[in-house]
C-alpha positions as CSV (number, residue, x, y, z in Angstrom):
1,M,-163.9,-23.6,43.4
2,T,-164.4,-24.8,46.9
3,P,-161.2,-24.5,48.9
4,I,-159.6,-27.9,49.7
5,F,-158.4,-27.0,53.2
6,R,-158.9,-24.5,56.0
7,L,-156.4,-23.3,58.6
8,K,-157.1,-26.6,60.3
9,I,-155.6,-29.0,57.8
10,S,-154.8,-32.7,57.7
11,R,-151.4,-34.3,58.1
12,E,-151.6,-35.4,54.5
13,S,-152.2,-31.9,53.3
14,I,-149.3,-30.6,55.4
15,T,-147.0,-33.2,53.8
16,F,-148.3,-32.4,50.3
17,Y,-147.6,-28.7,50.6
18,F,-144.3,-29.1,52.4
19,I,-143.1,-31.4,49.6
20,S,-144.4,-29.0,47.0
21,F,-142.6,-26.1,48.6
22,A,-139.4,-28.0,48.9
23,L,-139.5,-29.1,45.2
24,I,-140.4,-25.6,44.0
25,L,-137.6,-24.0,46.0
26,A,-135.1,-26.6,45.0
27,L,-136.0,-26.1,41.3
28,W,-135.4,-22.4,41.6
29,F,-132.1,-22.8,43.2
30,L,-131.1,-25.4,40.6
31,I,-132.0,-22.9,37.9
32,F,-130.0,-20.1,39.5
33,W,-127.0,-22.3,40.0
34,R,-127.0,-24.0,36.6
35,T,-127.4,-20.8,34.7
36,G,-124.7,-19.1,36.7
37,L,-126.9,-16.4,38.2
38,L,-125.9,-17.1,41.8
39,T,-122.3,-16.4,41.2
40,S,-122.4,-13.9,38.4
41,G,-122.3,-10.7,40.3
42,F,-124.4,-7.6,40.0
43,R,-125.8,-6.5,36.6
44,Y,-124.6,-3.0,37.2
45,L,-125.7,-1.4,34.0
46,I,-129.4,-2.1,34.6
47,N,-130.8,-1.3,38.0
48,D,-128.3,-3.1,40.2
49,H,-126.2,0.0,40.6
50,L,-129.0,1.1,43.0
51,M,-127.7,-1.3,45.7
52,I,-124.2,0.0,45.6
53,T,-125.5,3.6,45.8
54,M,-127.7,2.6,48.8
55,A,-124.8,1.0,50.5
56,H,-122.7,4.1,50.0
57,D,-125.5,6.3,51.3
58,L,-126.0,4.0,54.4
59,G,-122.3,4.5,55.2
60,Q,-122.5,8.2,54.8
61,K,-125.9,9.1,56.2
62,G,-127.3,6.2,58.3
63,F,-130.5,4.2,57.7
64,L,-133.3,6.8,58.3
65,S,-131.7,9.6,56.3
66,T,-131.0,7.1,53.4
67,V,-134.7,5.9,53.4
68,R,-135.9,9.5,53.5
69,D,-133.7,10.6,50.6
70,W,-134.5,7.7,48.4
71,I,-138.3,8.2,48.9
72,V,-137.9,11.8,48.0
73,F,-135.8,10.8,44.9
74,D,-138.6,8.3,44.0
75,H,-141.1,11.2,44.0
76,S,-138.8,13.5,42.1
77,I,-138.6,11.1,39.1
78,G,-142.3,10.6,38.9
79,R,-142.6,7.2,40.6
80,F,-144.6,5.9,43.6
81,Q,-142.9,2.8,45.0
82,P,-141.8,3.9,48.6
83,F,-141.9,0.4,50.2
84,Y,-139.7,-1.0,47.4
85,Y,-137.0,1.5,48.5
86,I,-137.5,0.8,52.2
87,Q,-137.2,-3.0,51.5
88,A,-134.1,-2.6,49.3
89,I,-132.3,-0.3,51.7
90,T,-133.1,-2.8,54.6
91,I,-131.7,-5.7,52.6
92,T,-128.7,-3.6,51.7
93,Q,-128.1,-2.9,55.3
94,L,-128.2,-6.7,56.0
95,F,-126.4,-8.0,53.0
96,G,-124.2,-5.1,51.9
97,I,-123.2,-5.4,48.3
98,N,-122.6,-9.1,48.3
99,P,-124.3,-10.2,45.0
100,T,-124.5,-13.9,46.0
101,F,-126.5,-13.1,49.1
102,W,-128.7,-10.8,47.1
103,L,-129.4,-13.3,44.3
104,S,-130.0,-16.1,46.9
105,Y,-132.6,-13.8,48.5
106,V,-134.3,-13.2,45.2
107,C,-134.2,-16.9,44.5
108,L,-136.0,-17.5,47.8
109,L,-138.6,-14.9,46.9
110,A,-139.1,-16.6,43.5
111,G,-139.7,-19.9,45.3
112,L,-142.1,-18.4,47.8
113,S,-144.0,-16.6,45.0
114,S,-144.3,-19.8,43.0
115,F,-145.4,-21.8,46.0
116,F,-148.0,-19.1,47.1
117,L,-149.5,-19.1,43.5
118,F,-149.5,-22.9,43.3
119,S,-151.3,-23.1,46.7
120,F,-153.8,-20.4,45.7
121,A,-154.6,-22.3,42.5
122,R,-155.2,-25.5,44.5
123,L,-157.5,-23.5,46.9
124,Y,-159.3,-22.0,43.9
125,G,-160.2,-25.6,42.9
126,M,-157.6,-26.4,40.2
127,P,-156.1,-29.9,40.0
128,T,-152.4,-30.2,40.7
129,L,-151.3,-30.3,37.1
130,V,-153.5,-27.3,36.2
131,A,-152.1,-25.4,39.3
132,V,-148.6,-26.0,37.9
133,I,-149.7,-24.7,34.5
134,F,-151.1,-21.6,36.3
135,V,-147.7,-20.8,37.8
136,G,-146.0,-21.5,34.5
137,I,-148.2,-19.2,32.5
138,I,-147.5,-16.4,35.0
139,F,-143.7,-16.8,35.1
140,I,-142.5,-18.6,32.0
141,G,-141.8,-16.0,29.3
142,P,-140.0,-12.7,28.9
143,Q,-141.4,-11.7,32.3
144,A,-139.1,-14.2,34.0
145,T,-136.3,-11.7,33.6
146,M,-137.6,-10.1,36.8
147,W,-136.0,-12.8,38.9
148,A,-132.6,-12.2,37.4
149,L,-132.7,-8.5,38.5
150,P,-132.5,-8.4,42.3
151,S,-133.1,-4.6,42.3
152,N,-136.3,-4.8,40.4
153,P,-139.5,-3.6,42.2
154,Q,-141.6,-6.5,40.6
155,V,-139.6,-9.0,42.7
156,I,-140.9,-7.9,46.1
157,G,-144.2,-6.7,44.7
158,M,-145.0,-10.0,43.2
159,T,-144.0,-11.9,46.3
160,F,-146.5,-9.9,48.4
161,L,-149.1,-10.2,45.7
162,S,-148.8,-13.9,45.6
163,A,-149.1,-14.1,49.4
164,T,-152.2,-12.0,49.3
165,L,-153.8,-14.2,46.7
166,L,-153.2,-17.2,49.0
167,L,-154.6,-15.3,52.0
168,A,-157.7,-14.3,50.0
169,A,-158.4,-18.0,49.4
170,L,-157.8,-19.2,53.0
171,N,-160.8,-19.5,55.4
172,A,-160.6,-19.1,59.1
173,E,-162.1,-21.6,61.6
174,S,-162.7,-18.9,64.3
175,R,-163.2,-15.2,64.7
176,K,-159.7,-14.8,66.1
177,Q,-158.1,-16.5,63.1
178,R,-160.2,-14.4,60.7
179,I,-159.0,-11.2,62.3
180,V,-155.4,-12.3,62.0
181,L,-155.9,-13.4,58.3
182,D,-157.7,-10.1,57.4
183,I,-155.1,-7.9,59.1
184,T,-152.3,-9.8,57.3
185,F,-154.2,-9.7,54.0
186,I,-154.6,-5.9,54.3
187,L,-151.0,-5.3,55.3
188,L,-149.5,-7.4,52.5
189,T,-151.8,-5.9,49.9
190,A,-150.8,-2.4,51.1
191,L,-147.1,-3.4,50.9
192,A,-147.6,-4.8,47.4
193,S,-149.3,-1.6,46.2
194,L,-146.5,0.5,47.8
195,S,-143.8,-1.5,46.0
196,K,-144.9,-0.7,42.4
197,E,-147.7,1.3,40.9
198,S,-149.1,-1.5,38.7
199,F,-150.0,-3.5,41.8
200,I,-152.3,-0.8,43.0
201,L,-154.6,-1.6,40.1
202,F,-154.8,-5.2,41.2
203,I,-156.7,-4.4,44.5
204,P,-160.2,-4.6,43.0
205,A,-159.5,-8.1,41.6
206,L,-158.1,-9.3,44.9
207,L,-161.2,-8.1,46.8
208,V,-163.5,-9.9,44.3
209,I,-161.5,-13.1,44.7
210,K,-161.7,-12.9,48.5
211,V,-165.5,-12.3,48.4
212,L,-166.1,-15.0,45.8
213,L,-164.2,-17.7,47.5
214,E,-165.8,-16.9,50.9
215,S,-169.2,-17.1,49.2
216,E,-168.4,-20.5,47.7
217,H,-166.9,-21.9,50.9
218,K,-169.6,-20.8,53.3
219,Q,-172.4,-21.3,50.7
220,I,-173.7,-17.8,51.3
221,T,-174.7,-15.1,48.8
222,L,-172.3,-12.7,47.3
223,Y,-174.0,-9.9,49.2
224,Q,-173.6,-11.7,52.5
225,A,-169.9,-12.3,51.7
226,I,-169.5,-8.6,50.8
227,M,-171.0,-7.6,54.1
228,Q,-168.8,-10.0,56.0
229,N,-165.7,-8.4,54.4
230,K,-167.0,-4.8,54.3
231,S,-164.2,-3.5,56.6
232,V,-161.5,-5.1,54.5
233,I,-163.1,-3.8,51.3
234,A,-163.6,-0.3,52.7
235,L,-160.0,-0.1,53.9
236,L,-158.3,-1.4,50.8
237,L,-160.5,0.6,48.4
238,S,-159.8,3.7,50.5
239,L,-156.1,2.9,50.3
240,M,-156.3,2.5,46.6
241,G,-158.2,5.8,46.3
242,V,-155.6,7.7,48.4
243,E,-152.7,6.2,46.4
244,L,-154.3,7.0,43.1
245,A,-155.2,10.5,44.3
246,F,-151.6,11.1,45.4
247,I,-150.3,9.9,42.1
248,L,-152.7,12.1,40.1
249,S,-152.2,15.2,42.2
250,S,-148.5,15.0,43.2
251,V,-146.5,12.4,41.3
252,G,-148.1,12.7,37.8
253,T,-149.2,10.1,35.3
254,D,-147.0,10.9,32.3
255,R,-143.5,11.4,33.6
256,M,-142.3,7.9,33.0
257,G,-141.0,7.1,29.5
258,Y,-142.4,3.6,29.4
259,A,-145.7,3.7,31.3
260,G,-148.4,6.0,32.6
261,V,-151.3,7.8,31.1
262,D,-151.1,10.3,28.2
263,Q,-152.6,10.9,24.8
264,N,-151.5,7.4,23.6
265,T,-153.2,5.5,26.4
266,F,-156.5,5.2,24.5
267,D,-155.0,4.9,21.1
268,F,-156.9,1.9,19.6
269,E,-153.9,0.6,17.5
270,K,-151.6,0.8,20.5
271,I,-154.2,-1.0,22.7
272,L,-154.4,-3.8,20.0
273,S,-150.7,-4.0,19.9
274,T,-150.5,-4.4,23.7
275,I,-153.2,-7.1,23.7
276,G,-151.3,-8.9,20.9
277,T,-148.1,-9.0,23.1
278,I,-150.0,-10.4,26.0
279,T,-151.7,-13.0,23.7
280,K,-148.4,-14.2,22.3
281,V,-146.6,-14.5,25.7
282,T,-149.4,-16.0,27.7
283,H,-150.9,-18.3,24.9
284,L,-154.1,-16.4,25.2
285,E,-155.3,-17.9,21.9
286,V,-155.5,-21.2,23.8
287,V,-158.2,-19.7,26.0
288,A,-160.4,-19.2,22.8
289,I,-159.7,-22.8,21.8
290,L,-160.5,-24.2,25.3
291,A,-163.7,-22.1,25.4
292,I,-164.9,-23.6,22.1
293,L,-164.0,-27.1,23.3
294,L,-165.9,-26.4,26.5
295,V,-169.0,-25.4,24.6
296,V,-168.7,-28.5,22.4
297,T,-168.4,-30.7,25.5
298,I,-171.5,-29.0,27.1
299,V,-173.5,-29.7,23.9
300,W,-172.3,-33.2,23.7
301,R,-173.1,-34.0,27.3
302,K,-176.3,-32.0,27.1
303,E,-175.3,-30.0,30.2
304,S,-176.8,-26.6,31.1
305,F,-175.1,-23.6,29.6
306,L,-176.4,-21.5,32.5
307,N,-174.8,-23.8,35.1
308,I,-171.4,-23.6,33.4
309,S,-171.7,-19.9,32.8
310,R,-172.3,-19.3,36.5
311,K,-169.1,-21.2,37.3
312,L,-167.0,-19.4,34.7
313,A,-168.4,-15.9,34.8
314,P,-166.8,-14.8,38.1
315,T,-163.3,-15.9,36.9
316,L,-163.9,-14.0,33.6
317,V,-164.8,-10.9,35.6
318,I,-161.7,-11.3,37.8
319,S,-159.4,-11.8,34.8
320,L,-160.7,-8.7,33.1
321,L,-160.3,-6.7,36.3
322,I,-156.6,-7.8,36.3
323,V,-155.7,-7.4,32.7
324,I,-157.6,-4.3,31.4
325,P,-155.9,-1.9,33.9
326,Q,-152.5,-3.2,33.0
327,I,-153.2,-2.9,29.3
328,L,-154.2,0.8,29.8
329,L,-151.2,1.4,32.0
330,Y,-148.6,0.2,29.5
331,T,-150.4,1.0,26.2
332,K,-148.3,4.2,26.1
333,S,-145.1,2.3,25.3
334,G,-146.2,-1.3,24.8
335,I,-146.0,-4.1,27.4
336,D,-143.3,-6.6,27.4
337,G,-140.7,-8.3,29.6
338,I,-141.0,-7.7,33.4
339,Y,-144.0,-5.4,32.8
340,L,-146.2,-8.3,31.8
341,I,-146.4,-8.9,35.6
342,P,-149.1,-8.9,37.0
343,A,-151.3,-9.1,33.8
344,T,-150.2,-12.7,33.3
345,V,-152.0,-13.6,36.5
346,G,-155.4,-12.7,34.9
347,V,-154.8,-14.7,31.7
348,A,-153.5,-17.7,33.7
349,L,-156.5,-17.7,36.0
350,L,-159.0,-17.7,33.1
351,T,-157.1,-20.3,31.1
352,C,-156.8,-22.7,34.1
353,Q,-160.4,-22.3,35.2
354,I,-161.6,-23.3,31.8
355,L,-159.2,-26.3,31.9
356,T,-160.6,-27.2,35.4
357,L,-164.2,-27.1,34.1
358,L,-163.3,-29.2,31.1
359,Q,-161.8,-31.8,33.4
360,S,-165.0,-31.8,35.4
361,Q,-167.2,-32.3,32.2
362,A,-165.0,-34.7,30.2
363,K,-162.1,-36.1,32.2
364,F,-160.2,-37.6,29.3
365,V,-160.4,-34.5,27.1
366,G,-159.6,-32.3,30.1
367,Y,-156.5,-34.4,31.1
368,F,-155.3,-34.5,27.5
369,L,-155.6,-30.8,27.0
370,S,-154.0,-30.1,30.4
371,A,-151.0,-32.3,29.4
372,L,-150.8,-30.6,26.0
373,L,-150.9,-27.0,27.5
374,F,-148.3,-28.1,30.1
375,V,-146.0,-29.0,27.2
376,I,-146.8,-25.8,25.4
377,V,-146.0,-23.7,28.4
378,L,-142.8,-25.6,29.0
379,T,-141.6,-24.9,25.5
380,G,-140.9,-21.3,26.8
381,L,-138.6,-22.6,29.5
382,P,-135.4,-23.0,27.3
383,A,-135.7,-19.3,26.3
384,V,-135.9,-18.3,30.0
385,L,-132.9,-20.5,30.9
386,S,-131.0,-19.0,28.0
387,T,-131.9,-15.5,29.1
388,Y,-130.7,-16.3,32.7
389,S,-127.4,-17.7,31.3
390,Q,-126.9,-14.6,29.1
391,T,-127.7,-12.4,32.1
392,A,-125.0,-14.2,34.1
393,I,-122.5,-13.8,31.3
394,D,-123.4,-10.1,31.0
395,S,-122.9,-9.6,34.7
396,K,-119.5,-11.3,34.6
397,N,-118.5,-9.1,31.7
398,M,-119.6,-6.0,33.5
399,N,-117.6,-6.9,36.6
400,N,-114.6,-7.8,34.5
401,L,-114.8,-4.5,32.7
402,F,-114.7,-2.5,35.9
403,Q,-112.0,-4.7,37.4
404,Q,-109.7,-4.2,34.4
405,A,-110.4,-0.5,34.4
406,Q,-109.4,-0.4,38.0
407,A,-106.2,-2.4,37.2
408,C,-105.4,0.1,34.4
409,T,-105.5,3.0,36.8
410,P,-103.5,2.0,39.9
411,N,-102.9,5.7,40.9
412,N,-106.5,6.7,40.3
413,D,-105.5,8.1,36.8
414,P,-108.3,9.6,34.7
415,I,-110.8,7.2,33.0
416,L,-112.7,8.4,30.0
417,V,-116.2,7.1,29.3
418,A,-117.4,7.4,25.7
419,V,-121.1,6.9,25.2
420,N,-124.3,8.0,23.4
421,P,-125.9,9.6,26.5
422,R,-129.5,8.8,25.4
423,V,-128.9,5.2,24.4
424,R,-126.8,4.5,27.5
425,Y,-128.5,7.0,29.9
426,E,-128.7,4.6,32.9
427,A,-125.4,2.8,32.0
428,T,-123.6,6.1,32.1
429,L,-124.7,6.6,35.7
430,A,-124.0,3.0,36.6
431,V,-120.4,3.2,35.4
432,K,-119.7,6.1,37.6
433,R,-121.3,4.6,40.7
434,A,-119.6,1.2,40.2
435,L,-116.2,2.7,39.7
436,N,-116.7,5.2,42.5
437,Y,-118.2,3.1,45.2
438,V,-117.0,-0.4,44.5
439,Y,-113.7,0.0,42.7
440,Q,-112.6,3.3,44.3
441,R,-112.0,5.1,41.0
442,N,-113.4,8.6,41.1
443,N,-111.3,10.4,38.4
444,L,-113.9,10.1,35.6
445,I,-114.3,12.1,32.4
446,L,-117.3,11.9,30.0
447,A,-117.3,12.1,26.2
448,T,-120.7,12.1,24.6
449,Y,-121.7,11.2,21.0
450,G,-125.1,11.7,19.4
451,L,-127.4,13.6,17.2
452,E,-127.8,16.7,19.4
453,K,-126.5,18.4,22.5
454,T,-123.5,16.2,22.8
455,D,-119.7,16.8,22.7
456,F,-119.4,15.2,19.2
457,F,-121.9,14.5,16.4
458,S,-122.6,10.8,15.7
459,D,-125.5,9.2,13.8
460,R,-124.2,5.7,14.4
461,L,-127.1,4.9,16.8
462,Q,-129.6,7.4,15.4
463,L,-132.6,4.9,15.3
464,V,-132.2,3.8,18.9
465,E,-131.5,7.4,20.0
466,A,-134.6,8.7,18.2
467,S,-136.8,6.3,20.3
468,M,-135.3,7.8,23.4
469,S,-135.7,11.5,22.5
470,F,-137.5,12.2,25.8
471,L,-134.2,11.9,27.6
472,N,-131.9,14.9,28.1
473,P,-128.5,14.1,26.5
474,Q,-126.9,16.7,28.7
475,G,-128.2,15.1,31.9
476,P,-125.4,12.5,32.4
477,L,-122.8,15.3,32.4
478,E,-124.0,16.5,35.8
479,W,-123.4,13.1,37.3
480,Y,-119.7,13.4,36.1
481,D,-119.5,16.8,37.9
482,N,-119.5,18.5,34.4
483,R,-116.1,17.0,33.6
484,S,-116.4,16.8,29.8
485,I,-113.6,15.7,27.5
486,T,-113.9,19.0,25.7
487,H,-112.9,20.9,28.8
488,F,-110.3,18.5,30.1
489,S,-106.8,19.7,29.5
490,E,-104.7,16.8,30.8
491,K,-105.7,14.3,28.2
492,D,-102.2,12.7,28.2
493,R,-102.9,11.5,31.7
494,I,-105.9,9.4,30.6
495,S,-105.0,5.8,31.4
496,A,-108.2,4.0,30.5
497,V,-111.0,4.6,28.0
498,I,-114.4,2.8,28.0
499,V,-116.2,2.9,24.7
500,F,-119.8,1.6,24.5
501,D,-121.8,0.4,21.5
502,H,-119.0,0.3,18.9
503,L,-118.5,4.0,18.9
504,D,-114.7,3.4,18.4
505,E,-114.6,5.0,15.0
506,D,-116.3,8.2,16.2
507,F,-114.1,8.2,19.3
508,L,-110.9,7.8,17.3
509,K,-111.8,10.6,14.9
510,S,-112.7,13.0,17.7
511,S,-109.5,12.2,19.7
512,D,-106.9,11.9,17.0
513,N,-105.1,15.0,18.4
514,W,-104.2,13.2,21.7
515,F,-105.1,9.5,21.6
516,I,-102.5,7.2,20.1
517,P,-104.0,3.7,19.7
518,S,-100.6,2.0,19.7
519,N,-100.1,3.2,23.2
520,Y,-103.1,1.4,24.4
521,K,-104.1,-2.3,24.4
522,H,-107.8,-3.0,24.0
523,T,-110.1,-5.7,25.4
524,D,-113.7,-6.3,24.3
525,F,-116.5,-7.1,26.7
526,P,-119.4,-8.5,24.7
527,I,-122.2,-7.4,27.0
528,S,-125.3,-8.4,25.0
529,F,-127.2,-5.1,25.2
530,A,-124.3,-2.7,25.7
531,P,-121.0,-4.0,24.1
532,A,-118.0,-2.3,25.5
533,R,-114.3,-2.0,24.7
534,L,-111.7,-1.0,27.2
535,Y,-108.5,0.8,26.1
536,C,-105.8,0.5,28.7
537,K,-102.6,2.5,28.5
538,R,-99.5,0.2,28.2
């Protein structure tokens, strides 16, 4: 686990890492370009409506007032990710609502994160191929969706976290260099923890990594390494304590629908389910197989179990420090997709450390298993590319939907939006913001369909709606200034109707006293997660 270079590095190392970075960045841009992400536009219905709202707020209020209002909003919805909003508003100030610039920025962050993780793995003592596997386990899978969502907090949080891992592995040649490294390490760790709550829980593992690698590099005891880093440890643990205390006392731990702490957090069945998801995505079962093979190799070579245990135990502890808090955080609703970050880092670290030890004990077996695991990890890449392509198609469909709705209403005629307000809670808001701020259409009416507290009864989406019962179905009406179809008298002026999730039959039944289908032409927009149909008056 001895680091392969310090701040004073050889020309060969500089060349190696420069080429590595260039290849990683080129690969990410190739992926974004070939899948269509770079030119697809914003994915308005999920998260990306935040940027257009921020751009509107910046134009109305200025930078500081916008930052203040969004941080207050963050607290009001039970979240604690203030730096994410500061960063997003800053980038919006620079890029505006140009989606190509935004996606290029995210692509750059993906490249930087991958390079930082690769470099950290090399400094941790992993061979080049194993370091590549390390990055692959972390990012290849459902969690890769994060890079297709420029407005997602995981994007900036993971970039900072990757950088802090690299900084934790670097060793300074002088006291001045050490001070610079430590200050940067503390700053980036703080920014990562202020970008998304799950990264706060990563701080203890980061500190253990820093202490462990310093102990290994300088050939000093762990106690001596702890004492040399006591200021960094004290500051970051204090920061973690303050953040958690603020969340517990002011923000709350059970206000999010998909994460947090409540009565389900320690439900054994839910914990097992969460572990099962992580196992499937990160090939965790491979860890067990590799561990068995490592034991067999030790027995065959008559090596000391104690010696190997000493090499593996620290990584096992670090991995548990990473994974267990994330399991508890997401047990409430289950862990999947982008929320697998940063738990995948812990699994990747343990897997790749065992591979590294196998290579050191039996080179042929180690190389063969590394190649095999590399292939296994790569089998997940086609699904990622398919997801990116579908995301690009969805984004184009969303933009086309709004463009055609705009074309249908040249005089800012009324546009009716027909939705199940629980199933399309966020999308209902996104439609309004996109049409208001990007397409200059602000004459919107809402028609809601669902099991309760809606304009019209509909059980068409009852199973999905039941899983979102924690949402208030009357909430979206406030976003539409309480302009409900049931109180709108000038229905004959409605020039466009957007119907989500195949609610056409329910819509037609509830509007047969004013809506004449033959007077409208319809166009379908097959958005994968929220199919829509636009009725445009002829």
